[in-house]
N, C-alpha and C positions, 0 to 999 in steps of 0.2 A: 504494500500500500504506499502510495506517495501523496504527501500533503504539501502542496505548493503555495508558498506565501506570496502575496501581492508585492508590487514594487514599493508601495508605501503601506507598511503593515502597522495599523494602529491598535486593533483588537481582533479577537478570534472570530467575531461576527462577520468579518470580511472574507473568511476562508470559504472554499467550496464545500458545501455540505455533503456532496457525493463522496469526498475523500476523508473529510475531517469529522464526519457525523457520528462515527462509532465511539462508544464510551469505554475507555480502558479501565474504568472502575468495575465493570461487570465481569462476573466469573465466566461468561460465555464469549469474552473477547479473545479470539483465537488467531489474530493476525500473526503470521510467522515473522514477517519483516515490515518495519515501519520507517519510512524516510520522511523527515521534515525538511523541506527544501527551501532554504533562505538565500539561495545563490543570487537571485535577481533583486534582493532587497536593497534599496537605496536609503531607506529610512525605517526605523523600527522603534515603536514606543514601548515603555515598560510593561503596559498591559499585555501587549502581544508577546513580549519576551517571556513573561511569567506563564502565559498559556503554553508556550513551547516547553518550558521546564516542567510544568505539571503534567502535561500530556506525555512527554518523554519518560519521566520517572515512573508514571503509572504503567505505561506500555512495557517498560523494561521489567517491572515487577510481575507482569503477566507473562514473562519469559519471551517476549518478542525481541527479535534482533533489531534494536532501534538505532537509527543513525541520523545525526543532524548534519545537513550540508551547509557549510559556512558561507556567508555572503562573499561574493567576489569583490564587492566594493571594500577596499582595505580599511577605509575610515570607519565604516559600519562594523566591520569585523573587529577592529581595534577597540571600538567602543564596547562591544559585547564582551570581549575578553577582559577589559578593565573592570567590568561590573560582575566578574566571577561567573558569567553565564556559561561559558564552556566548562569551567572546572566543576560546577555543581552538577552538570549533566554527566560528565565523565565519571565523577564519583558515584553517581547513581546507576552506572552501567550502560550509558548511552555513548555510542561511538561518535567522536568529534575529531575530524582531521583539521587541526588548527595550525598546521606548520606554516611558518613564515608570518604569523600574525603576532604583532607586538601588543603590549599592554595599553598603549595610548596614554593620554593624560588623565590623571585622577584628580585634578585640581577641583573639579566640580562634582566629584563623587562623594556623597555624604555617607551613605551606607550601601555597600554592594548587596547583591542578592544574598540573603542570609537565611539559613534554616533555623527554626525554633520550634520547640514542642511544649514548653512549660511557661507558666506565668512568670517565673523568676527569669527565664530567658528573655521574655518581653521587657521586663523592668531593666535588665542589664543593657539590652540593645538600645532601648529608648534613652537611657542615660548617656550611653556612648554617642548616640546621635546628637544629643544636645551639646555635648562637648565639641564634637566635630563641626557642627554648624557654627559655633563661636570661633573655633580655630580657623575655619575656611574663610569666614568673613565675606561670604557672597550674598547677594540679594539684600533684602531689607531686614535689618537686625530685629525689628519688632515682630517679625513673623517666625523667628526661631522657635519660640515656645509653642506657637500654634502648630507648626510642622511636626515637632516632636510629639505633641499631645495627640494629634490626629493619627500618626503612625502607631502610637501606643494603644489607642482605642481600637483601631482596626486589627492590630496584631493580637490583642487580648481577646477580642471577639472571635477571631479564628481559632485560637487555642481552646477557648471554652466551649465552642459549639461545633467545630467542623468534623471531629472524629476522623481526621485524615490519616490514612495509613502511610503517607510519605511525609508527615509533618506539615508545617506551615512555612511560608517564606515571604520575605518582604524586602523593599529597598526604598531609599530616599535619594533622589537625584536633583541637581540644580541644572536647569537648561536655559539656553539663550536661543530662542526662536526668532524668526523674522518679526513676529508681532510683539516680542518683548521677552522678559525673563520670567521663569516659573520654577517653583518647587513642585516636584511630583512625589507623592507617597503612594506606594502600591503594595498590597498584601494579597496573597493567594494561597489556596489550599486544594488538596485533592480529596476532600471529604464528602459528606452526605448532601451538602447544598442547603440553601436557605429554606426551601419548601419542606424538606424532610425534617429539618431542625424545628421549624414551627409546628409541624404536625405532631411532634412529641408532646405538645400541649393540646389536650382534647378540645379546649375552648376555641382554638384557632384553626382546626381542621377544615371547617366549611369556608373559611376566608382565605385559605392558602391552597386553593385547588390546583393552581397552575404555578409554574416558576415565576411568571411575571407578576401575578397577583401576590405571591409570597414576598417578592422584593418590595412591592409597595406597602404591604402590611408591616414588614420589618422596619420600615422607615418611620412608623408611628411611635409616638412616645410611650414608653412603658411596655412595649411588646417584646416578649421573649418566649422561646420554646420551653423554658424552665417553669413558667407560670408564676415566678416570683416577682413581686412588685418592686424589688430592689435591683432587678436586672432590666436590660433592654434600653438603657440610656446611651450606650456606646454608639451604635450605628445611627440612631436618631440624632444624637448630638453632632456627629460628623456631618450628616446630611444638612442639618440646620446651619452649621458653620460654612458649608459650601454654597449656601444661597446668596452669599455676598457677591457683588458685581464681578463678573468674568471668571469666577471660579468654576471648575468643571469636575463633574463626578461621573464615574463609570462603575456600574455594578453589573456583573455578569455571573449568573448562577444557573446551572442547567441550561435550559433554552430560554431563560428570561434575561433580558438585557435592558438596562436603563442608562441613558446618556443625558445628562442634564447640565445646563450652563446657568450659573447664578445670575441674578439680576433680572430675569425674565419670568414668564409664566412657567409654573412647575409642570414638566412633562412626565408622563407615566412610562412604566416599563412596557416593552414590546416583546414579541416572540423573536428570538434569534434563529437564523438558519443553522447555526452551529452551536453545539452544546459546550459549555465550559464544564469540565468534569470536576466539580467542586464549586468554589466561589472565588471570584476576584473582585476587589474594590480598589479603585484608583482615584486619587484626589489630586487635582492640579490647581495650584495657587499662584496667581501672578504677583510679582513683587513690585 
């Protein structure tokens, strides 16, 4: 099976469902060989990179011979290597031929793709991120605490709810686009997904019928699969923080996909042609 990424790869919803539609979390996933082809990528966003990592690690755990084909654009390849993208795949049993690819500049790398499995891991990584933001001195200093807190909330949510067999992973990057500078926090897992998590609370089953309705429900204040009134503020709080002007939020869980830009009317989640095997949340904050 070959999964070919587009020239500008922003998130998994842009992939061809005919090749990327299978779910490597399922016990009946029997693909013998899986190639994730990034050779023609000229641009790749963190949300897309994390899909590659989650899909690759899950496929490798199902005993597929999984291979990632590295971008021919050396700048993109260098960027991916600097963020530990190749290393984390190789460690998980995915073949990556990254010969001739350098590490690139890490001046704007705050936290590379990092695996975590416990709440103490999240606390440690978030504290390190706060220190690195200060040391790097990039972007607006008044956003450093916001960026670290958003990452911590998303990471803690993943650890507490995902039940991911490959753990959870996240990154914090500083980018300079043509439209301006941004911080991006992204967290992903290969777990049960938002809908299954909410369904563990009997009171929510009728309102979390589909992946897209489950995403919308999870963004409401106080909603949690645990049923506890002390839980459920994490994702809601992040979503509220992202309503500020020009901030961008992506949530992709199963076949539910939400893309929302702050400062305008609140858009709902839609059906994605491609499944995210678990959950991804990416928050983009202009400086």
